[in-house]
N, C-alpha and C positions, 0 to 999 in steps of 0.2 A: 570584449571581456567574456571569458568563458564562464559557464554556470558552475556552481559548486557541485561536487559529485552527487550530493543527496538530492539535487533537483532533476536528475535524469530520469529516464523512463523506468519508474519503479514497478510498474504492473506488466512488464514484457512477458512474464510467464503466462498471462492470460491469453496471449496470442497462440499459444500451443506450439507444437513442433519443437524446433530447436532454439526457440526464442529464449533469452536469458536476460536477466537484470543487466543494466548497462554499467554497473560498477565493475571496475577492472578487478580481476581476481588477485587475491594476495595469497602467497603460500602460507599455509597454516597446517599444523599437524592434526587439528580437530576441527569439525564443523559445528558451530553452535547456532541455534535458533532461539532467539530471545523474544519473549512476549512482554510488552510493557502494558500494564493494566492500571487504570485510574479514572477518576471522573474527569469530565471535560475541563480543560484549562489548568490542569495540575502539573503540566510540563512533560507529557510523554512524548510529544513531537520534538521538543527542545533536546531532551535527552537522546532521542533516536538520532537526531541530526549530529550530535557530538560523538555518539558511538559510531556512526558511519564514517566520519571524518578520521576517527582514530584507528578504525579497524578495516576500512574499505568494505564494510558490510552493505548489503542492499536492504534499504529501509522501504517497507511496504506497510501502509496503514489500511484500515478497513475502508476509509474514504477513498483511497487510491483504487481499491477493488471495486467499490461501487461505482465510482466515476468511470473507470475503464469498461465495466460491464454495461454501463449505460451507453457507451459509444459503440459497442460491438453491434454489427448488423448481422441479420440472419441468426437462425437459431432461437429457441425459446429460453427465457430466463426462469429460474425457480421463482415460486410465489414469493418466497421471502426476499429475494433479490429485487423483484419488481416493487415490493413494498418499500424497501429501502431507498430505491431510486425515486419513488413517489414522494417520501418524506423529504429528501434532498432537494428535489424540484420545487417543493413548497417553502424551502428555506428552513425546515425544521431538523432537529436532531433525530437521528435513527435510534429508535428505542433499543435497549439492551436485549429485549426479547426477540427482536427482529434480527439483530446482529448475530 
């Protein structure tokens, strides 16, 4: 069984170079970048998944960015990114100030 499109490599852009999100491109006249804001558990991820399925957009969450950065080898991470990864490793939410 294939994975739904929204479960593919959302953080491909962190790899640099020519890396792109794994979502297949869809012809559009305009490019949109949507930012969904809200408290934990209000449905941002649910809404993002539905938007991805309808529009073939690439879904990228701050958690995706933090997890991908934590897996990168070589190179230094910013202090804020190191703090974010530390919170996640302890199973804590990353505070807004750090994000």
